[in-house]
C-alpha positions as CSV (number, residue, x, y, z in Angstrom):
1,M,-65.8,-12.7,68.3
2,P,-65.2,-13.2,72.0
3,K,-61.5,-13.1,73.1
4,Y,-59.3,-15.9,74.4
5,A,-57.5,-15.4,77.7
6,S,-54.0,-14.1,77.5
7,L,-52.7,-17.1,79.4
8,I,-53.1,-19.4,76.3
9,S,-49.8,-17.8,75.1
10,R,-48.1,-19.4,78.1
11,T,-49.1,-23.0,77.1
12,A,-47.6,-23.0,73.6
13,N,-43.8,-22.7,73.3
14,E,-40.8,-24.3,71.6
15,G,-41.4,-27.5,73.5
16,S,-44.8,-28.1,72.0
17,A,-43.3,-28.0,68.4
18,A,-40.8,-30.7,69.3
19,W,-43.5,-33.3,69.0
20,D,-44.3,-32.6,65.3
21,I,-42.1,-35.5,64.0
22,L,-43.7,-37.9,66.5
23,F,-47.2,-36.9,65.4
24,Q,-46.2,-37.4,61.7
25,A,-44.7,-40.7,62.6
26,W,-47.9,-41.9,64.2
27,K,-49.9,-41.0,61.1
28,D,-47.4,-42.7,58.8
29,K,-47.3,-45.8,60.9
30,A,-51.1,-46.0,60.9
31,A,-51.0,-45.7,57.1
32,G,-48.8,-48.8,57.0
33,E,-45.4,-47.2,56.5
34,D,-42.2,-48.9,57.9
35,V,-41.7,-46.4,60.7
36,I,-39.8,-47.0,64.0
37,I,-40.7,-44.6,66.8
38,L,-38.1,-43.7,69.4
39,A,-39.5,-40.3,70.3
40,V,-41.9,-41.0,73.2
41,G,-41.4,-42.4,76.7
42,D,-44.4,-44.8,76.7
43,P,-43.4,-48.3,77.8
44,D,-44.2,-51.0,75.3
45,F,-45.0,-53.4,78.1
46,N,-48.6,-54.2,79.0
47,T,-49.6,-53.2,82.5
48,P,-48.9,-56.2,84.8
49,Q,-51.9,-58.5,84.9
50,K,-52.4,-58.3,88.7
51,I,-53.0,-54.6,88.3
52,I,-55.5,-55.1,85.5
53,D,-57.3,-57.8,87.5
54,S,-57.5,-55.6,90.5
55,A,-59.1,-52.8,88.5
56,K,-61.7,-55.2,87.2
57,Q,-62.4,-56.6,90.6
58,A,-62.8,-53.0,92.0
59,M,-65.3,-52.1,89.3
60,D,-67.3,-55.3,89.9
61,A,-67.3,-54.4,93.6
62,G,-68.9,-51.1,92.9
63,H,-65.9,-48.8,93.2
64,T,-67.1,-46.5,90.5
65,H,-68.3,-43.5,92.5
66,Y,-66.8,-40.3,93.8
67,I,-63.9,-40.8,96.2
68,D,-62.1,-38.6,98.8
69,I,-60.4,-35.8,96.8
70,P,-56.9,-36.5,98.3
71,G,-57.2,-40.1,97.4
72,L,-58.0,-43.6,98.8
73,P,-56.5,-43.9,102.3
74,D,-54.9,-47.3,101.4
75,L,-53.2,-45.8,98.3
76,R,-52.0,-42.7,100.1
77,E,-50.4,-45.0,102.7
78,A,-48.9,-47.2,100.0
79,V,-47.4,-44.1,98.3
80,A,-46.0,-42.9,101.6
81,D,-44.4,-46.3,102.1
82,E,-43.0,-46.2,98.5
83,L,-41.5,-42.7,99.1
84,M,-39.7,-43.9,102.2
85,R,-38.5,-47.1,100.4
86,V,-36.9,-45.2,97.5
87,S,-35.7,-42.2,99.5
88,G,-32.2,-43.5,99.9
89,V,-32.0,-42.9,103.6
90,S,-33.0,-44.7,106.8
91,T,-36.8,-44.5,107.4
92,D,-35.9,-43.5,111.0
93,A,-34.7,-40.2,109.5
94,Y,-37.6,-39.7,107.1
95,K,-41.2,-40.1,108.0
96,V,-44.0,-39.6,105.5
97,G,-47.6,-40.7,106.0
98,P,-50.9,-40.7,104.2
99,A,-51.6,-37.1,105.3
100,N,-48.5,-36.0,103.3
101,V,-49.8,-37.4,100.0
102,M,-52.5,-36.4,97.5
103,I,-53.4,-38.7,94.6
104,C,-53.3,-36.9,91.2
105,Q,-53.9,-37.7,87.6
106,G,-50.3,-38.4,86.8
107,T,-47.1,-36.5,87.6
108,Q,-48.1,-33.7,85.2
109,N,-51.2,-33.0,87.2
110,A,-49.1,-33.1,90.4
111,L,-46.7,-30.6,89.1
112,F,-49.6,-28.3,88.0
113,A,-51.0,-28.5,91.5
114,A,-47.6,-27.5,92.9
115,S,-47.6,-24.5,90.5
116,L,-51.0,-23.4,91.5
117,C,-50.3,-23.6,95.3
118,L,-46.8,-22.2,95.4
119,L,-46.4,-19.5,92.6
120,E,-48.1,-16.4,91.5
121,E,-47.6,-13.3,89.2
122,G,-44.1,-11.9,89.5
123,D,-42.6,-14.9,91.2
124,E,-39.5,-16.8,89.8
125,I,-38.8,-20.5,89.8
126,I,-35.3,-21.8,89.0
127,A,-35.5,-24.9,86.8
128,L,-32.4,-27.0,86.2
129,E,-32.1,-27.7,82.5
130,P,-32.2,-29.8,80.4
131,M,-35.8,-30.1,81.7
132,Y,-39.0,-31.7,80.6
133,L,-40.8,-29.9,77.8
134,T,-44.0,-29.0,79.7
135,Y,-42.3,-27.3,82.7
136,Q,-42.4,-23.8,81.2
137,A,-46.1,-23.9,80.5
138,T,-46.9,-25.6,83.8
139,F,-45.0,-23.1,86.0
140,E,-45.6,-19.9,84.0
141,I,-49.3,-20.2,83.6
142,N,-50.0,-18.2,86.7
143,G,-47.7,-15.4,85.6
144,A,-44.5,-16.7,87.3
145,K,-41.2,-16.7,85.4
146,L,-39.3,-19.9,84.9
147,V,-35.5,-19.2,85.1
148,P,-33.5,-22.0,83.4
149,V,-30.1,-22.9,85.0
150,A,-27.8,-25.2,83.1
151,C,-26.5,-28.6,84.1
152,P,-23.8,-28.3,81.4
153,R,-23.0,-31.1,79.0
154,E,-19.3,-30.9,79.8
155,T,-20.0,-31.7,83.4
156,G,-22.1,-34.8,82.5
157,F,-25.3,-32.7,83.0
158,R,-24.5,-32.4,86.7
159,P,-26.1,-29.6,88.8
160,Q,-23.9,-26.6,89.5
161,P,-24.6,-25.0,92.9
162,E,-22.7,-21.8,92.0
163,L,-25.0,-21.3,88.9
164,I,-28.1,-21.9,91.0
165,E,-26.9,-19.4,93.6
166,K,-26.1,-16.8,91.0
167,A,-29.7,-17.1,89.5
168,I,-31.5,-16.3,92.8
169,T,-33.2,-12.9,93.0
170,A,-35.6,-11.3,95.5
171,N,-38.4,-12.8,93.5
172,T,-37.2,-16.4,93.5
173,R,-39.6,-18.8,95.3
174,A,-38.6,-22.3,94.3
175,I,-36.0,-24.6,92.7
176,L,-37.3,-27.3,90.3
177,F,-35.6,-30.4,88.9
178,A,-36.2,-34.0,87.8
179,N,-34.2,-36.7,89.4
180,P,-33.5,-39.0,87.5
181,N,-33.5,-36.5,84.7
182,N,-35.5,-36.5,81.5
183,P,-33.9,-36.3,78.9
184,T,-30.3,-36.9,80.2
185,G,-30.8,-39.8,82.5
186,A,-28.5,-38.1,85.1
187,V,-29.1,-39.3,88.7
188,F,-28.2,-36.7,91.3
189,T,-25.7,-37.7,94.0
190,L,-26.4,-37.2,97.6
191,A,-23.7,-34.5,97.7
192,E,-25.4,-32.7,94.8
193,L,-28.8,-32.8,96.5
194,E,-27.2,-31.6,99.8
195,A,-25.7,-28.6,98.0
196,I,-29.1,-27.7,96.5
197,A,-30.8,-28.2,99.9
198,D,-28.3,-25.8,101.5
199,I,-29.2,-23.1,99.0
200,A,-32.9,-23.6,99.5
201,K,-32.6,-23.4,103.3
202,R,-30.4,-20.3,103.2
203,H,-32.7,-18.5,100.8
204,D,-36.0,-19.9,102.2
205,L,-37.1,-21.5,99.0
206,W,-39.4,-24.4,98.0
207,V,-37.9,-27.3,96.2
208,I,-40.1,-29.2,93.7
209,A,-38.6,-32.6,92.9
210,D,-40.0,-34.5,89.9
211,E,-39.3,-38.2,90.8
212,V,-41.3,-39.9,88.1
213,Y,-38.3,-42.0,87.2
214,A,-37.2,-42.8,90.8
215,G,-37.9,-46.5,90.1
216,Q,-35.6,-46.6,87.1
217,V,-32.1,-46.1,88.3
218,Y,-29.4,-48.2,86.6
219,D,-26.2,-46.8,88.0
220,G,-25.7,-45.3,91.4
221,K,-28.6,-44.9,93.9
222,H,-31.7,-42.7,94.1
223,H,-31.8,-40.1,96.8
224,S,-34.9,-38.0,97.6
225,M,-34.5,-34.3,98.4
226,A,-37.4,-34.5,101.0
227,A,-35.5,-37.0,103.0
228,L,-32.6,-34.7,103.7
229,P,-32.4,-32.9,107.1
230,G,-34.6,-29.8,107.2
231,M,-36.1,-30.4,103.8
232,A,-39.4,-32.3,104.4
233,E,-41.3,-29.1,105.1
234,R,-40.1,-27.2,102.1
235,T,-40.0,-30.0,99.5
236,V,-42.7,-31.0,97.1
237,T,-42.2,-34.5,95.6
238,C,-44.1,-35.5,92.5
239,G,-44.3,-39.0,91.0
240,S,-46.5,-41.6,89.4
241,L,-46.9,-45.3,88.4
242,S,-46.7,-44.4,84.7
243,K,-43.2,-45.3,83.8
244,A,-41.9,-48.0,86.3
245,F,-45.2,-49.9,86.3
246,A,-46.1,-49.5,82.6
247,M,-49.3,-47.5,83.5
248,T,-49.0,-44.4,81.4
249,G,-52.6,-44.6,80.3
250,W,-54.0,-45.0,83.8
251,R,-53.1,-41.4,84.7
252,V,-52.4,-41.9,88.3
253,G,-49.7,-40.2,90.3
254,W,-49.1,-38.2,93.5
255,V,-47.9,-35.0,95.0
256,A,-46.3,-35.2,98.5
257,G,-45.3,-32.6,101.0
258,S,-46.2,-31.1,104.3
259,E,-49.7,-31.4,105.7
260,P,-50.5,-27.7,105.1
261,F,-49.3,-28.0,101.5
262,I,-51.5,-31.1,100.9
263,H,-54.5,-29.2,102.4
264,H,-54.0,-26.5,99.7
265,C,-53.6,-29.1,97.0
266,H,-56.9,-30.7,98.3
267,N,-58.7,-27.4,97.7
268,A,-57.1,-27.1,94.2
269,G,-58.0,-30.7,93.4
270,I,-61.7,-29.9,94.0
271,A,-61.5,-27.5,91.1
272,M,-59.1,-29.5,88.9
273,H,-60.3,-33.1,88.9
274,Y,-62.5,-33.9,91.9
275,G,-60.6,-37.0,92.6
276,V,-59.0,-39.8,90.6
277,S,-61.2,-42.8,89.6
278,A,-61.7,-45.1,92.6
279,F,-61.2,-48.4,90.8
280,I,-57.9,-47.1,89.4
281,Q,-56.8,-46.2,92.9
282,H,-57.6,-49.7,94.1
283,A,-55.5,-51.2,91.3
284,S,-52.7,-48.8,92.2
285,V,-52.6,-50.2,95.7
286,T,-52.0,-53.6,94.1
287,A,-49.3,-52.2,92.0
288,L,-47.3,-50.7,94.9
289,R,-47.9,-53.6,97.3
290,D,-47.7,-56.7,95.0
291,C,-45.8,-55.8,91.8
292,Q,-42.3,-54.7,92.7
293,K,-40.9,-57.8,91.0
294,D,-42.5,-56.7,87.8
295,V,-40.8,-53.3,88.1
296,E,-37.4,-55.0,88.7
297,D,-37.9,-57.3,85.6
298,M,-38.9,-54.3,83.4
299,R,-35.9,-52.3,84.7
300,D,-33.6,-55.1,83.7
301,I,-35.1,-55.2,80.2
302,Y,-34.7,-51.4,79.9
303,R,-31.0,-51.7,81.0
304,R,-30.5,-54.3,78.3
305,R,-32.1,-52.1,75.7
306,C,-30.1,-49.2,76.7
307,N,-26.9,-51.2,76.2
308,I,-28.2,-52.2,72.7
309,V,-28.4,-48.5,71.8
310,L,-25.0,-47.7,73.2
311,D,-23.3,-50.7,71.5
312,K,-25.0,-50.3,68.2
313,L,-24.2,-46.6,67.9
314,A,-20.6,-46.8,69.2
315,G,-18.3,-45.5,66.5
316,A,-21.1,-44.1,64.3
317,P,-19.6,-41.2,62.3
318,G,-20.4,-37.9,63.9
319,L,-22.5,-39.4,66.7
320,H,-21.8,-39.6,70.4
321,P,-24.3,-41.5,72.6
322,I,-24.4,-40.4,76.2
323,A,-24.9,-43.3,78.6
324,P,-27.7,-42.6,81.2
325,E,-27.8,-43.5,84.8
326,G,-31.5,-43.7,85.0
327,A,-34.9,-43.1,83.2
328,M,-35.5,-44.6,79.7
329,Y,-33.6,-42.4,77.3
330,V,-30.2,-42.1,75.6
331,L,-29.2,-38.6,74.5
332,L,-27.4,-38.7,71.2
333,D,-25.0,-35.9,70.5
334,V,-25.2,-35.2,66.7
335,T,-23.1,-32.1,66.4
336,G,-20.4,-34.1,64.6
337,T,-22.7,-34.6,61.6
338,G,-22.8,-30.9,60.9
339,Y,-26.6,-30.9,61.4
340,G,-28.4,-29.0,64.2
341,S,-30.5,-31.4,66.3
342,A,-33.8,-30.4,64.7
343,E,-32.4,-30.8,61.2
344,F,-30.9,-34.1,62.1
345,A,-34.2,-35.4,63.5
346,A,-36.0,-34.2,60.4
347,E,-33.5,-35.6,57.9
348,L,-33.2,-38.9,59.8
349,Y,-37.0,-39.4,59.6
350,R,-37.2,-38.3,55.9
351,N,-34.4,-40.8,54.9
352,E,-34.8,-43.7,57.3
353,K,-38.3,-43.3,58.9
354,V,-36.9,-43.4,62.4
355,A,-38.5,-40.8,64.7
356,V,-36.3,-39.3,67.4
357,L,-37.0,-36.2,69.5
358,D,-35.0,-33.0,69.1
359,A,-33.6,-32.3,72.5
360,K,-32.9,-28.6,72.1
361,P,-36.3,-27.6,73.5
362,F,-35.3,-29.4,76.8
363,G,-32.8,-26.5,77.2
364,P,-29.6,-25.0,75.8
365,S,-27.5,-27.7,77.5
366,A,-29.1,-30.3,75.2
367,D,-28.8,-28.3,72.0
368,G,-27.1,-30.5,69.4
369,C,-28.6,-33.7,70.8
370,V,-31.6,-35.9,70.1
371,R,-33.4,-38.1,72.6
372,I,-33.8,-41.8,71.9
373,A,-36.4,-43.7,74.0
374,F,-35.6,-47.3,74.5
375,T,-39.3,-48.2,75.0
376,I,-39.7,-50.6,72.1
377,S,-38.6,-54.2,71.5
378,D,-35.0,-55.3,71.4
379,E,-35.3,-56.2,67.7
380,D,-36.9,-52.8,66.7
381,I,-34.3,-50.9,68.7
382,A,-31.5,-52.8,67.0
383,E,-33.0,-52.1,63.6
384,A,-33.6,-48.4,64.4
385,C,-29.9,-48.1,65.5
386,E,-28.7,-49.7,62.3
387,R,-30.7,-47.2,60.3
388,I,-29.3,-44.3,62.4
389,Y,-25.8,-45.6,61.9
390,R,-26.4,-45.9,58.1
391,F,-27.8,-42.4,58.0
392,A,-24.8,-41.0,59.9
393,A,-22.3,-42.9,57.6
394,S,-24.1,-41.5,54.5
395,R,-23.9,-38.0,56.0
396,H,-20.2,-38.5,56.8
397,N,-19.5,-39.6,53.2
398,E,-21.4,-36.5,51.9
399,Q,-19.2,-34.2,54.0
400,K,-16.0,-35.9,52.8
401,A,-17.1,-35.5,49.2
402,S,-18.0,-31.8,49.5
């Protein structure tokens, strides 16, 4: 038999196994079982109708052909405007234009493009953890080494500059983080970003900022690394319309950086995807230009749902919900139950048919936690939390009796 490439071993890790309960829950739900799924960050909202109508109109107008690899000029300009709008600083201090943007098939594709263009065999990239489950595969596929650096739970999952500095070696090429963070919901302060920027400049490093949740900040204010002095040329910003605009299935995102970087991404894009569908890009212009009110309305609903989780689980025996500042998740510390996070998730599903995600694969800092996505209806979230509370109380009674 012919052999597989050795790189396949880099695409399967502990993170991929974390989805097993979710996959089982999907099967059970399809079979008619009373299952509630809190394990995936897929908004339950339909994509706003204006965006859908725009896609239909674009198809009717014949926008079903190849398009420029970097993307529709109007969309690249709309993304550039959006990046400046959410950057957290004056647009006079941060200028980004269409030439600084390439349209990709979601944030995941944007991150992969950054990996291909910036890293190679023997390089190291520091990743602030907890971190998204695919980062390791995405950034190690070329033979680079991902070096996790903790944002410790006892600090509120805040970045620790001294730990970042300590992890730097002669092989370090980049620092990677998500802001707002998945799974913690932490939103980095301006001072924290400035400290990371100082490290990057002193050690001549790239910074890769995953800002897919930039439009979903509940407490504080979003600040972009690329907008800080001296950082535009060494920062790669990745984002998409998936979360804030309820467009996960459209697979449209972007990577932004210096013009030379985008040129290299263009060349990689020819081999990776040969452009994102033209009618989807036309609809995405509508999203960014005409649907900000929809984003604000959905963000308000997410904030309400987050509060339902925090209120319903307050005082649950052995459980400690950690309030997020952004994104669409609540981390639930389950160490007080005596279960590890994987065992808690498995037993909760077995007993109550509520699917949550074991957070340990996100990094050691999240060990002992599970991730709850508040991306279903208020009523279903309330019911799920009642089941979780009941399970925790039952476990507490078992511990008392033993």
